[in-house]
KOLKOLDO-284102 format. One record per residue: residue in one letter; x negated, y, z of N, C-alpha, C, O in turn. Coordinates in steps of 0.2 Angstrom, whole numbers, plus 5000, padded with zeros to 4 digits. Each point is the difference from the previous one (the first is absolute). Layout:
<lopas>
[lopa "a" [X Y Z] [X Y Z] [X Y Z] [X Y Z]];
...
</lopas>
This chain:
<lopas>
[lopa "x" [6203 4834 5399] [5004 5002 4995] [4998 4998 4993] [4994 5000 4998]];
[lopa "x" [5011 4998 4998] [4998 4999 4993] [5002 5006 4996] [5006 5002 5000]];
[lopa "x" [4990 5000 4996] [5001 5007 4996] [4998 4999 4993] [4996 4996 4998]];
[lopa "x" [5007 5009 4998] [4998 5001 4993] [4997 5007 5000] [5003 5005 5002]];
[lopa "x" [4991 4995 4996] [4996 5007 5000] [5001 5004 4994] [4999 4997 4994]];
[lopa "x" [5003 5009 5007] [5001 5004 4994] [4993 5003 4998] [4995 4999 5004]];
[lopa "x" [5004 5003 4990] [4993 5002 4997] [4997 5006 5005] [4994 4999 5001]];
[lopa "x" [5010 5005 5001] [4997 5006 5004] [4997 4997 5007] [4996 5003 5002]];
[lopa "x" [5007 4992 5001] [4997 4997 5006] [4993 4997 4998] [4996 5001 5004]];
[lopa "x" [5004 4995 4990] [4994 4997 4998] [4995 5006 4999] [4994 4999 5002]];
[lopa "x" [5008 5006 4994] [4995 5005 4999] [4997 5003 5006] [4994 5001 5001]];
[lopa "x" [5010 5001 5004] [4998 5003 5006] [4995 4995 5004] [4995 5003 5002]];
[lopa "x" [5006 4991 4998] [4996 4995 5003] [4993 4999 4997] [4995 4999 5003]];
[lopa "x" [5005 5002 4990] [4994 4999 4996] [4996 5006 5000] [4994 5000 5001]];
[lopa "x" [5009 5006 4998] [4997 5006 4999] [4998 5004 5006] [4995 5004 5001]];
[lopa "x" [5010 4996 5004] [4999 5003 5006] [5000 5008 4999] [4996 5003 5003]];
[lopa "x" [5008 4999 4993] [4999 5008 4998] [5005 5004 5005] [4999 5006 5000]];
[lopa "x" [5005 4991 5003] [5004 5003 5005] [5000 4996 5006] [5003 4995 5001]];
[lopa "x" [4992 5007 5004] [4999 4996 5006] [5006 4998 5004] [5000 4994 5002]];
[lopa "x" [5005 5010 4999] [5006 4998 5004] [5003 4995 4996] [5002 4995 5003]];
[lopa "x" [5000 5005 4991] [5003 4995 4996] [4996 4994 4999] [5003 4994 5000]];
[lopa "x" [4991 5007 4999] [4995 4994 5000] [5000 4996 5006] [5000 4994 5000]];
[lopa "x" [5000 5009 5006] [5001 4997 5006] [5006 4996 5001] [5000 4994 5002]];
[lopa "x" [5006 5009 4996] [5006 4996 5000] [5000 4994 4995] [5002 4995 5002]];
[lopa "x" [4996 5007 4992] [5000 4994 4995] [4995 4994 5002] [5002 4995 5000]];
[lopa "x" [4992 5007 5003] [4996 4994 5002] [5003 4996 5006] [5000 4994 5000]];
[lopa "x" [5003 5010 5004] [5003 4996 5006] [5006 4996 4998] [5000 4994 5002]];
[lopa "x" [5005 5008 4993] [5005 4996 4998] [4998 4994 4996] [5003 4995 5001]];
[lopa "x" [4992 5006 4995] [4997 4995 4996] [4996 4995 5004] [5001 4994 4999]];
[lopa "x" [4996 5008 5006] [4996 4995 5005] [5005 4996 5004] [4998 4995 5002]];
[lopa "x" [5007 5009 5000] [5005 4996 5005] [5005 4996 4996] [5003 4996 5003]];
[lopa "x" [4997 5004 4991] [5005 4996 4996] [4998 4993 5000] [4995 4998 4999]];
[lopa "x" [5010 4998 5001] [4999 4993 5000] [5000 4998 4992] [4997 4995 4998]];
[lopa "x" [5006 5009 4998] [5000 4999 4993] [5001 5006 4996] [5004 5004 5002]];
[lopa "x" [4992 4997 4993] [5000 5006 4996] [5001 4998 4993] [4996 4997 4997]];
[lopa "x" [5010 5005 5001] [5002 4998 4993] [4998 5006 4996] [5002 5006 5001]];
[lopa "x" [4994 4993 4993] [4998 5005 4996] [5003 4998 4993] [4997 4996 4997]];
[lopa "x" [5007 5008 5000] [5003 4999 4994] [4995 5003 4994] [4996 5004 5001]];
[lopa "x" [5005 4992 4994] [4995 5002 4994] [5001 5008 4998] [4994 5003 4999]];
[lopa "x" [5011 5000 5001] [5000 5007 4998] [4996 5004 5005] [4997 5005 4998]];
[lopa "x" [5004 4993 5008] [4996 5004 5005] [4992 4999 4999] [4996 5005 5001]];
[lopa "x" [5002 4989 4997] [4993 4999 4999] [4998 5004 4993] [4994 5003 5000]];
[lopa "x" [5010 4997 4995] [4999 5004 4994] [4999 5007 5002] [4996 5004 4998]];
[lopa "x" [5009 4999 5006] [5000 5007 5002] [4994 5001 5004] [4996 5005 4999]];
[lopa "x" [5002 4991 5006] [4994 5001 5004] [4994 5000 4996] [4996 5005 5001]];
[lopa "x" [5003 4991 4994] [4994 5001 4996] [5000 5006 4996] [4995 5003 4999]];
[lopa "x" [5011 4999 4998] [5000 5006 4996] [4998 5006 5005] [4996 5004 4998]];
[lopa "x" [5007 4996 5008] [4999 5006 5004] [4992 5000 5002] [4997 5005 5000]];
[lopa "x" [5001 4989 5002] [4993 5000 5002] [4995 5003 4994] [4995 5003 5001]];
[lopa "x" [5007 4995 4993] [4995 5001 4994] [5001 5008 4998] [4995 5003 4999]];
[lopa "x" [5012 4999 5001] [5001 5006 4997] [5000 5006 5005] [4998 5005 4998]];
[lopa "x" [5004 4994 5008] [5001 5005 5005] [4994 5000 5004] [4997 5006 5001]];
[lopa "x" [5000 4989 5001] [4994 5000 5004] [4994 4998 4997] [4995 4999 5003]];
[lopa "x" [5005 5000 4991] [4994 4999 4996] [4996 4994 5002] [4994 4999 4999]];
[lopa "x" [5009 4995 5003] [4997 4994 5001] [4998 4997 4994] [5003 5001 4995]];
[lopa "x" [4991 4996 5005] [4998 4996 4995] [5004 4993 4999] [5004 4999 5005]];
[lopa "x" [4996 4998 4989] [5003 4994 4999] [4998 4995 5006] [5004 4996 5002]];
[lopa "x" [4990 5004 4999] [4997 4995 5005] [5003 5001 5007] [5002 4996 5003]];
[lopa "x" [4998 5011 4999] [5003 5001 5006] [5007 4999 5001] [5003 4998 5005]];
[lopa "x" [5001 5003 4990] [5007 4999 5000] [5001 4992 5000] [5004 4998 5004]];
[lopa "x" [4992 4998 4992] [5001 4993 5001] [4998 4998 5006] [5003 4995 5003]];
[lopa "x" [4992 5008 5001] [4998 4998 5007] [5006 5001 5004] [5001 4996 5005]];
[lopa "x" [5002 5009 4995] [5006 5001 5004] [5006 4995 4999] [5002 4998 5005]];
[lopa "x" [4999 5000 4989] [5005 4995 4998] [4997 4993 5003] [5004 4997 5003]];
[lopa "x" [4990 5002 4996] [4997 4993 5003] [5000 5000 5007] [5001 4995 5003]];
[lopa "x" [4999 5011 5001] [5000 5000 5007] [5007 4998 5002] [5001 4997 5005]];
[lopa "x" [5004 5006 4991] [5007 4998 5002] [5001 4993 4999] [5004 4996 5004]];
[lopa "x" [4994 5001 4990] [5000 4993 4999] [4997 4995 5005] [5003 4995 5001]];
[lopa "x" [4992 5008 5002] [4997 4996 5005] [5003 5000 5007] [4999 4996 5004]];
[lopa "x" [5005 5009 4997] [5004 5000 5007] [5005 4994 5001] [5004 4999 4995]];
[lopa "x" [4995 4998 5010] [5004 4994 5002] [5008 5002 5000] [5004 4995 4999]];
[lopa "x" [4998 5011 5003] [5007 5002 5000] [5003 5003 4994] [5005 5002 5000]];
[lopa "x" [4991 4998 4994] [5003 5003 4994] [5002 4995 4995] [4997 4995 4999]];
[lopa "x" [5009 5006 4999] [5003 4996 4995] [5001 5004 4994] [5003 5006 5000]];
[lopa "x" [4995 4992 4994] [5001 5003 4993] [5000 4994 4995] [4998 4995 5001]];
[lopa "x" [5004 5007 4993] [4999 4996 4994] [4993 4999 4998] [4998 5004 4996]];
[lopa "x" [4999 4992 5008] [4992 4999 4999] [4998 4999 4993] [4995 5003 4997]];
[lopa "x" [5008 4992 4999] [4998 4999 4993] [5001 5007 4996] [4995 5001 4996]];
[lopa "x" [5010 5003 5005] [5001 5006 4996] [4995 5005 5002] [4997 5004 4996]];
[lopa "x" [5001 4996 5011] [4995 5005 5002] [4993 4998 4997] [4996 5004 4998]];
[lopa "x" [5003 4989 5002] [4993 4998 4997] [5000 5002 4993] [4995 5002 4998]];
[lopa "x" [5010 4997 4998] [5001 5002 4993] [4998 5008 5000] [4997 5002 4995]];
[lopa "x" [5006 5002 5009] [4999 5007 5000] [4993 5002 5001] [4997 5004 4997]];
[lopa "x" [5000 4992 5008] [4993 5001 5002] [4995 4998 4994] [4995 5003 4999]];
[lopa "x" [5007 4992 4998] [4995 4998 4994] [5000 5006 4995] [4995 5001 4997]];
[lopa "x" [5011 5002 5001] [5000 5005 4996] [4996 5006 5003] [4996 5004 4996]];
[lopa "x" [5005 4998 5010] [4997 5006 5003] [4993 4999 5000] [4996 5004 4999]];
[lopa "x" [5001 4990 5003] [4993 4998 5000] [4997 5001 4993] [4994 5001 5000]];
[lopa "x" [5010 4998 4995] [4997 5000 4993] [5000 5007 4998] [4999 5002 4994]];
[lopa "x" [5004 5003 5010] [5000 5007 4998] [5007 5002 4997] [5000 5006 4998]];
[lopa "x" [5005 4991 5003] [5006 5002 4998] [5005 5002 5006] [4997 5001 5006]];
[lopa "x" [5009 4999 4993] [5005 5002 5005] [5003 4994 5004] [5002 4995 4996]];
[lopa "x" [4998 5005 5010] [5003 4994 5004] [5007 4999 4998] [5002 4994 4999]];
[lopa "x" [5002 5011 5000] [5007 4999 4998] [5001 4996 4994] [5004 4996 4999]];
[lopa "x" [4991 5005 4996] [5001 4996 4993] [4999 4993 5002] [5003 4996 4997]];
[lopa "x" [4992 5002 5007] [4999 4993 5002] [5006 4997 5003] [5002 4994 4999]];
[lopa "x" [5001 5010 5006] [5006 4998 5003] [5006 4999 4995] [5004 4995 5001]];
[lopa "x" [4997 5010 4995] [5006 5000 4995] [4999 4994 4995] [5005 4996 4999]];
[lopa "x" [4989 5003 4999] [4999 4994 4995] [5001 4993 5004] [5003 4996 4997]];
[lopa "x" [4995 5004 5009] [5001 4994 5004] [5007 4998 5001] [5003 4995 4998]];
[lopa "x" [5001 5010 5004] [5007 5000 5002] [5004 4999 4994] [5005 4996 5000]];
[lopa "x" [4993 5007 4994] [5004 4999 4994] [4999 4993 4998] [5005 4997 4997]];
[lopa "x" [4989 5000 5003] [4999 4993 4998] [5004 4995 5005] [5003 4995 4998]];
[lopa "x" [4997 5007 5008] [5004 4996 5005] [5007 5000 4998] [5004 4995 5002]];
[lopa "x" [4999 5010 4996] [5007 5001 4998] [5001 4997 4993] [5006 5000 4998]];
[lopa "x" [4989 4998 4999] [5001 4996 4993] [4997 5004 4994] [5001 4997 4995]];
[lopa "x" [4997 5009 5006] [4996 5003 4995] [4994 4997 4997] [4996 4997 5004]];
[lopa "x" [5003 5002 4990] [4994 4997 4997] [4995 5005 4998] [4994 4998 5000]];
[lopa "x" [5007 5008 4998] [4996 5005 4998] [5001 5006 5003] [5005 5003 5000]];
[lopa "x" [4989 5000 5003] [5000 5007 5003] [5000 5005 4994] [4995 4999 4996]];
[lopa "x" [5009 5005 5003] [5000 5005 4995] [4999 5007 5003] [5004 5002 5006]];
[lopa "x" [4992 5003 4991] [4999 5006 5003] [4997 5005 4995] [4998 4998 4995]];
[lopa "x" [5003 5008 5006] [4996 5005 4996] [4993 5001 5003] [4996 5004 4997]];
[lopa "x" [5003 4994 5009] [4994 5001 5003] [4995 4995 4998] [5000 4994 5001]];
[lopa "x" [4995 5008 4994] [4995 4996 4997] [4995 4996 5005] [4999 4995 4999]];
[lopa "x" [5000 5009 5006] [4995 4998 5005] [5003 4994 5004] [4997 4995 5001]];
[lopa "x" [5009 5006 5001] [5004 4995 5004] [5000 4993 4996] [4999 4995 5002]];
[lopa "x" [5003 5006 4991] [5001 4994 4996] [4993 4997 4999] [5000 4994 5000]];
[lopa "x" [4995 5010 4999] [4993 4997 4999] [4998 4996 5006] [4997 4994 5000]];
[lopa "x" [5004 5009 5006] [4998 4996 5006] [5004 4994 5002] [4997 4995 5002]];
[lopa "x" [5009 5005 4996] [5004 4994 5001] [4998 4995 4995] [5000 4994 5002]];
[lopa "x" [4999 5008 4992] [4998 4995 4995] [4993 4997 5002] [4999 4994 4999]];
[lopa "x" [4997 5010 5004] [4993 4997 5002] [5001 4995 5006] [4995 4996 5001]];
[lopa "x" [5010 5004 5002] [5002 4996 5005] [5004 4994 4998] [5002 4995 5004]];
[lopa "x" [4999 5004 4989] [5003 4995 4997] [5007 5000 5000] [5004 4995 4998]];
[lopa "x" [4999 5011 5003] [5007 5001 5000] [5002 5002 4993] [4997 5003 4996]];
[lopa "x" [5010 4996 5002] [5002 5002 4994] [5003 5007 5001] [5004 5002 5004]];
[lopa "x" [4993 5003 4992] [5001 5007 5000] [5000 5003 4994] [4996 4998 4995]];
[lopa "x" [5008 5007 5004] [5000 5004 4993] [5001 5007 5001] [5005 5002 5004]];
[lopa "x" [4992 5002 4992] [5001 5007 5000] [5005 5002 4995] [5000 4997 4995]];
[lopa "x" [5005 5007 5007] [5005 5002 4996] [4998 5006 4995] [5004 5002 4996]];
</lopas>
């Protein structure tokens, strides 16, 4: 089966906080010939792991990298890598994804009220400005 995994399926598989759901999630993911993971699901996954389950940035990044390494997973890898760069630097995964996708869509400068996000993106050589 080729499937698109919702965030809650990914969370159950990573966290195993509900044994019955975790078992179902693991089985469907392992049996899938293709797992499509949308960027919003990955952004939500990192947020839930960090805020709800108190994962460190490193542990959240490891969960994303494990998905990237799976042979049956399809995702926007360049956008995910951009998110991981910001996450690894101490920022929010979503900010890296948003900046990448905005640039891909033709945006030249990332603008935000988030001073930390702007500083991290500038440190990576991207055009970014605090409003």
